[in-house]
KOLTI-963019 format. One line per field, with one value per residue (C-alpha): x, y, z. Coordinates in steps of 0.2 Angstrom, whole numbers, plus 5000, padded with zeros to 4 digits. Example, Ala and Ser with C-alpha at 12.3 -4.5 7.8 and 13.67 -1.06 7.14 Angstrom:
! KOLTI-963019
x	c(5062;5068)
y	c(4978;4995)
z	c(5039;5036)
This chain:
! KOLTI-963019
x	c(5760;5774;5772;5765;5777;5769;5782;5783;5789;5793;5791;5792;5776;5778;5765;5763;5773;5776;5789;5790;5780;5787;5773;5774;5764;5760;5757;5759;5758;5742;5725;5712;5705;5721;5724;5740;5746;5761;5771;5790;5795;5782;5786;5805;5801;5790;5803;5816;5805;5802;5820;5823;5810;5815;5832;5826;5814;5829;5838;5823;5821;5803;5788;5778;5775;5760;5756;5743;5739;5734;5716;5703;5715;5725;5731;5723;5736;5747;5748;5737;5742;5760;5755;5745;5760;5770;5775;5787;5785;5800;5793;5776;5785;5796;5779;5773;5789;5792;5775;5778;5796;5791;5775;5783;5794;5779;5774;5792;5796;5797;5786;5767;5762;5746;5737;5727;5714;5707;5702;5701;5710;5708;5719;5737;5732;5721;5734;5746;5734;5732;5750;5750;5746;5731;5719;5709;5697;5687;5668;5667;5677;5666;5679;5687;5690;5700;5694;5708;5697;5685;5700;5706;5720;5721;5725;5744;5753;5747;5728;5723;5733;5731;5713;5706;5717;5711;5692;5689;5688;5670;5670;5686;5678;5665;5677;5689;5677;5659;5660;5671;5658;5644;5651;5666;5655;5666;5664;5660;5669;5655;5654;5673;5673;5659;5668;5684;5694;5697;5698;5690;5679;5684;5676;5685;5686;5701;5705;5724;5724;5710;5720;5736;5726;5719;5736;5742;5728;5733;5751;5746;5735;5719;5712;5713;5705;5695;5702;5692;5697;5704;5695;5703;5710;5697;5682;5692;5694;5676;5670;5681;5673;5656;5661;5669;5652;5644;5658;5656;5637;5641;5656;5657;5676;5675;5688;5703;5705;5691;5697;5715;5709;5699;5715;5725;5713;5712;5731;5731;5722;5739;5745;5762;5764;5780;5771;5755;5766;5776;5759;5753;5768;5765;5747;5750;5764;5752;5737;5746;5750;5732;5720;5707;5718;5721;5702;5698;5709;5701;5684;5689;5695;5679;5668;5679;5685;5675;5659;5662;5665;5653;5660;5648;5639;5637;5645;5637;5634;5621;5609;5593;5589;5577;5567;5551;5549;5534;5532;5519;5512;5511;5516;5531;5544;5536;5535;5554;5558;5548;5557;5574;5571;5565;5579;5594;5589;5579;5565;5546;5540;5522;5516;5501;5490;5473;5463;5465;5466;5481;5489;5486;5494;5510;5510;5508;5523;5534;5528;5531;5549;5552;5547;5558;5573;5569;5568;5585;5592;5597;5587;5582;5565;5567;5572;5558;5545;5554;5553;5534;5531;5541;5531;5513;5500;5487;5475;5476;5487;5488;5497;5513;5512;5527;5538;5556;5557;5543;5547;5535;5535;5520;5516;5530;5520;5525;5507;5504;5520;5517;5499;5506;5519;5506;5495;5509;5514;5497;5501;5520;5531;5542;5558;5552;5562;5552;5560;5556;5561;5559;5570;5569;5558;5563;5564;5564;5547;5540;5545;5541;5524;5527;5529;5545;5554;5571;5567;5563;5577;5578;5583;5583;5585;5587;5576;5577;5580;5588;5601;5606;5619;5617;5607;5607;5605;5597;5599;5585;5587;5581;5587;5596;5611;5601;5589;5603;5614;5600;5597;5615;5614;5599;5607;5622;5611;5603;5620;5620;5633;5627;5633;5628;5619;5611;5593;5594;5583;5587;5601;5616;5612;5595;5600;5614;5605;5590;5601;5609;5591;5587;5601;5597;5579;5583;5594;5579;5569;5582;5581;5594;5589;5585;5599;5612;5606;5606;5624;5631;5635;5642;5660;5656;5653;5638;5628;5614;5610;5599;5583;5584;5587;5572;5561;5567;5564;5547;5544;5530;5541;5556;5545;5539;5556;5562;5547;5551;5569;5565;5553;5567;5583;5577;5577;5593;5581;5571;5553;5551;5535;5540;5541;5525;5516;5524;5519;5501;5500;5509;5523;5539;5556;5562;5555;5554;5544;5541;5553;5565;5584;5600;5599;5581;5583;5578;5562;5568;5550;5549;5557;5540;5536;5551;5558;5548;5564;5571;5581;5583;5600;5602;5618;5631;5635;5651;5643;5629;5643;5651;5635;5631;5648;5647;5630;5636;5651;5641;5629;5644;5652;5635;5632;5650;5647;5630;5638;5626;5640;5656;5668;5668;5672;5655;5647;5658;5653;5635;5636;5646;5634;5618;5619;5632;5644;5659;5675;5685;5679;5683;5666;5661;5672;5689;5681;5675;5692;5701;5690;5692;5674;5677)
y	c(5486;5488;5502;5498;5510;5521;5523;5539;5534;5547;5546;5559;5563;5573;5588;5590;5605;5612;5601;5587;5585;5575;5564;5557;5541;5536;5517;5506;5490;5484;5481;5495;5490;5497;5516;5525;5532;5542;5535;5538;5527;5534;5552;5549;5541;5557;5569;5560;5561;5580;5584;5576;5585;5602;5600;5596;5611;5622;5616;5620;5602;5601;5613;5606;5592;5581;5570;5556;5540;5522;5517;5523;5531;5547;5546;5545;5555;5550;5532;5533;5517;5523;5540;5533;5523;5538;5542;5557;5575;5573;5559;5569;5584;5574;5569;5586;5594;5580;5584;5602;5600;5588;5597;5614;5608;5607;5626;5631;5622;5636;5627;5624;5608;5598;5585;5572;5566;5550;5543;5545;5560;5563;5572;5573;5566;5581;5593;5586;5591;5608;5610;5609;5624;5616;5601;5590;5577;5562;5564;5547;5552;5552;5554;5571;5580;5584;5572;5576;5586;5571;5560;5572;5581;5596;5597;5598;5598;5615;5613;5626;5639;5633;5629;5646;5655;5644;5644;5657;5656;5652;5638;5631;5632;5621;5608;5608;5609;5608;5593;5584;5587;5580;5563;5566;5571;5571;5579;5572;5578;5590;5598;5600;5609;5620;5625;5628;5614;5607;5616;5604;5588;5576;5559;5544;5533;5542;5553;5554;5558;5571;5578;5580;5588;5600;5603;5608;5621;5629;5630;5638;5651;5644;5640;5651;5644;5656;5661;5671;5688;5687;5694;5708;5700;5708;5700;5684;5683;5688;5674;5662;5668;5665;5647;5646;5650;5636;5624;5629;5626;5608;5603;5615;5613;5594;5590;5601;5598;5609;5623;5622;5621;5637;5646;5640;5646;5663;5664;5661;5678;5686;5678;5672;5654;5651;5656;5646;5630;5632;5634;5618;5609;5614;5609;5592;5588;5591;5582;5567;5563;5567;5554;5561;5556;5538;5537;5543;5531;5517;5523;5524;5506;5500;5509;5505;5487;5479;5486;5478;5460;5458;5447;5433;5433;5416;5413;5423;5408;5402;5416;5413;5423;5438;5442;5448;5457;5460;5474;5472;5489;5505;5518;5529;5516;5503;5515;5520;5502;5498;5512;5507;5489;5494;5507;5497;5479;5483;5470;5472;5476;5474;5484;5478;5486;5483;5495;5503;5521;5516;5507;5521;5533;5523;5522;5541;5543;5532;5542;5559;5553;5547;5564;5573;5563;5567;5586;5585;5576;5562;5550;5552;5551;5532;5528;5537;5528;5511;5514;5519;5503;5492;5497;5491;5490;5478;5473;5455;5444;5431;5443;5439;5421;5421;5433;5427;5440;5448;5461;5468;5486;5487;5494;5490;5478;5459;5452;5462;5456;5438;5439;5446;5432;5419;5425;5426;5408;5403;5409;5408;5394;5386;5394;5412;5422;5432;5448;5460;5478;5478;5490;5482;5467;5448;5440;5423;5426;5432;5416;5405;5398;5397;5380;5387;5398;5395;5407;5422;5435;5453;5467;5483;5497;5515;5530;5539;5523;5532;5541;5529;5517;5504;5488;5477;5459;5449;5430;5422;5406;5395;5406;5395;5400;5402;5415;5424;5424;5431;5445;5450;5449;5460;5473;5473;5475;5490;5498;5497;5491;5477;5471;5453;5454;5442;5442;5453;5468;5484;5475;5487;5505;5507;5498;5511;5526;5523;5520;5537;5545;5536;5544;5561;5560;5552;5567;5579;5569;5571;5590;5594;5610;5607;5620;5610;5593;5601;5606;5591;5580;5594;5589;5573;5583;5572;5577;5582;5584;5572;5582;5586;5567;5562;5574;5567;5549;5555;5556;5543;5531;5534;5531;5515;5508;5514;5505;5489;5489;5491;5476;5466;5473;5480;5497;5503;5509;5520;5526;5545;5552;5569;5562;5552;5569;5577;5563;5563;5582;5581;5593;5594;5594;5608;5622;5620;5623;5609;5595;5596;5597;5597;5616;5616;5625;5616;5622;5626;5627;5608;5607;5609;5591;5583;5583;5568;5562;5579;5582;5600;5598;5586;5585;5597;5596;5587;5575;5571;5567;5555;5547;5545;5538;5526;5520;5517;5508;5496;5492;5489;5477;5468;5467;5459;5447;5442;5440;5452;5455;5445;5460;5478;5484;5479;5490;5504;5502;5501;5518;5526;5521;5520;5534;5546;5543;5555;5549;5559;5548;5532;5524;5522;5509;5519;5535;5526;5517;5534;5543;5528;5523;5506)
z	c(5408;5395;5382;5365;5356;5343;5329;5319;5301;5288;5270;5255;5245;5230;5229;5210;5205;5222;5229;5243;5258;5272;5279;5296;5300;5318;5320;5335;5324;5332;5324;5324;5341;5350;5347;5345;5361;5366;5380;5383;5368;5356;5361;5358;5340;5336;5342;5331;5316;5319;5322;5305;5296;5304;5298;5281;5281;5286;5271;5260;5255;5259;5257;5271;5284;5286;5301;5300;5309;5305;5299;5311;5323;5323;5341;5358;5367;5382;5388;5403;5412;5411;5418;5432;5438;5441;5459;5459;5453;5443;5433;5431;5425;5412;5404;5403;5396;5384;5375;5375;5368;5355;5349;5349;5334;5323;5327;5323;5307;5296;5283;5285;5294;5291;5302;5292;5305;5298;5315;5334;5340;5359;5372;5367;5350;5346;5354;5341;5327;5335;5335;5316;5305;5297;5300;5288;5295;5288;5289;5297;5313;5328;5342;5343;5360;5375;5389;5401;5414;5414;5419;5432;5421;5410;5392;5396;5379;5373;5373;5385;5375;5357;5356;5363;5351;5337;5339;5352;5371;5373;5361;5369;5386;5379;5372;5386;5401;5397;5386;5399;5412;5401;5403;5391;5376;5361;5344;5327;5312;5306;5324;5324;5308;5313;5328;5318;5327;5310;5293;5281;5281;5268;5263;5271;5255;5248;5263;5262;5244;5246;5261;5250;5236;5249;5255;5238;5236;5253;5248;5231;5241;5233;5250;5266;5281;5292;5310;5322;5328;5346;5360;5371;5387;5398;5389;5387;5406;5409;5398;5409;5425;5418;5415;5432;5440;5430;5435;5454;5453;5448;5457;5472;5473;5473;5459;5455;5436;5430;5440;5434;5416;5419;5426;5412;5399;5408;5407;5388;5386;5388;5372;5380;5374;5385;5401;5396;5393;5409;5418;5410;5415;5433;5433;5424;5437;5451;5444;5438;5456;5462;5469;5457;5442;5448;5451;5434;5425;5436;5431;5413;5413;5420;5407;5392;5396;5410;5403;5386;5394;5408;5422;5426;5409;5400;5383;5370;5359;5372;5368;5359;5343;5347;5331;5339;5356;5367;5380;5393;5397;5387;5400;5399;5404;5392;5378;5380;5380;5364;5355;5361;5355;5338;5335;5341;5338;5322;5326;5327;5344;5351;5366;5375;5388;5396;5385;5368;5375;5385;5371;5359;5371;5372;5353;5352;5364;5352;5337;5345;5350;5332;5326;5338;5333;5315;5318;5327;5311;5322;5310;5292;5285;5280;5297;5305;5294;5298;5317;5316;5306;5318;5334;5335;5350;5355;5369;5365;5375;5361;5350;5360;5355;5343;5353;5357;5372;5382;5395;5408;5413;5423;5441;5453;5464;5466;5464;5448;5440;5445;5438;5421;5420;5424;5410;5398;5401;5394;5377;5375;5369;5382;5376;5375;5387;5400;5407;5421;5422;5441;5450;5467;5468;5469;5451;5460;5468;5452;5443;5458;5452;5434;5424;5417;5430;5421;5407;5418;5420;5426;5414;5424;5412;5419;5416;5404;5394;5379;5389;5403;5398;5411;5412;5428;5422;5436;5438;5448;5457;5443;5428;5415;5405;5389;5396;5405;5389;5379;5392;5390;5371;5371;5382;5370;5355;5363;5365;5384;5396;5408;5425;5431;5448;5459;5464;5479;5485;5475;5466;5465;5460;5469;5484;5487;5481;5492;5507;5503;5502;5518;5527;5521;5525;5542;5545;5542;5554;5566;5565;5552;5543;5524;5519;5528;5521;5504;5505;5514;5499;5488;5492;5482;5466;5461;5445;5456;5474;5484;5483;5465;5462;5473;5463;5446;5452;5459;5478;5477;5468;5480;5495;5488;5484;5502;5510;5499;5504;5522;5521;5514;5522;5538;5548;5541;5527;5538;5537;5533;5540;5532;5515;5517;5521;5506;5495;5502;5498;5481;5488;5477;5485;5473;5463;5444;5429;5417;5422;5437;5434;5443;5444;5452;5469;5484;5493;5510;5517;5516;5532;5540;5535;5544;5562;5569;5578;5581;5597;5592;5584;5570;5561;5553;5535;5539;5551;5538;5525;5537;5541;5522;5519;5533;5528;5510;5516;5527;5512;5500;5513;5514;5495;5493;5507;5499;5482;5474;5462;5459;5463;5470;5452;5447;5461;5455;5436;5441;5451;5437;5423;5433;5445;5437;5451;5445;5437;5449;5463;5453;5457;5475;5483;5479;5487;5502;5504;5502;5515;5528;5527;5519)
């Protein structure tokens, strides 16, 4: 892929009675959907512009330098696709050194420099802003951050040195490491200002003019941005070591980037910029050539491109309008769905349950969630009132008569769901789309006895609905294009990413996760100690271990899905007498208070429930990891052969968005291929 060169154009701007500011504007000549990036050509253009203004500063022709971008974009950093094609250490080092050599000109100009961040500033783009003396940001900006660790790299153009010295080491660790490990969490303008990443937040309507006025005030001495007092080196390094413990508890050494970032932030405590920049060059050279970086870019492409244009979706213009939504059930999942539709689609939603007590309980959940959002200042008072008004409850089936879409979220049993659909068909118009939120059952069988099976589709949302970004859109045997297109339109309107899946048991994500659970539980039945099974999958760096995830899903739910998939797919989804005993006795896999989490420790005593097939040995941790990999590879091959999805990329996208499969693995199929399982 050829580089879209970002040009750096310089023009003079008079600053009232102060003199001239040299303003550098970055623009790749594309529309706002294509951000400025800095490949070899872009970096060369920026270097030439900075050489010019540096010479002018030395001649005292200018009083300052400003750097800005095009509308909606400051800069998104390095050209990732160019970087991922690099094959030699010399090429990788050239990228690292080019960034340092160019950005360093800003720090050594002899006149103050200002970054005017009117749009996205990520990675090397934010590092460019950090290399300036001062920074303004438009209040509308929502994407500020250093996502390199998320992608398998480190902030290699000064970020690990400049940011901790600007905002303090603890805050910098949050931006560089913790946010990256929270699925690439990015900062909004107000958050960046609170941390000290930027100096002032200005309104976007007249952003550049306001930035120039603020610049003049700084140059006059009327404004002096605050800077934190630096920590002593010992306290600095102790703070880094505390963060290292948290990283290790999550990754267990599975991905190198976070650890290299921690090392570099610790080195920055010495205050030796030359040494820090040289170490960044070394780290970036190594990581650009790593399989984790290539996997990270592949995963990034899936989530930023493929997710926006689902392969296999009908044309969007075939979708029917959805102005009123019905939700069958008022339990936890149904209530979450009702709030999602009201909040994102901005349409009235009717929840229906069998009696008023259950219906009112669901409505109370919605109101409590609205109240929580309001208290967190995520919605205003008017929005809270609007949401409360949009969601209503009923016990009358006939209240669904005018709905354009009705989705069921009742007990996960085929006969129950078929009965619900049969009842609905007696009151709905022929074009109302009927959707099921089933996680594993056959949508085709649900629709088999209906007069209009063509309007039935699967819309599998993941729990918790507000947080999980994936929806599996399931096409049954008789689903028509209008119903299928409507399902994709609903997912998109809800802010979710969708993958097109065939009507196969467990679809994609649950089929693979339950196969993984089955192998781990099977290993316990074979006699593997719980402590060994708990540690076996840590080299994957998954967001939580298998026992924590089993507890979060719910042991009874997990066993039900395991049993369902065994009926459909055979004994490779094995029974687990141990889990059956745990479910019967309501015994948890982990110890926790309130709600289980990734940090909840496994209760080693659960080993007493397992061992039904024990030969006295079980597997080692390494053997169990190989067993899991081989099982997942077998399942992936079968899914592709059965055409559950069109391509392996959709399996990867599903596991990344639906199961938190780490970016450094690149989804599941690159990892299985890299380890020889696939």
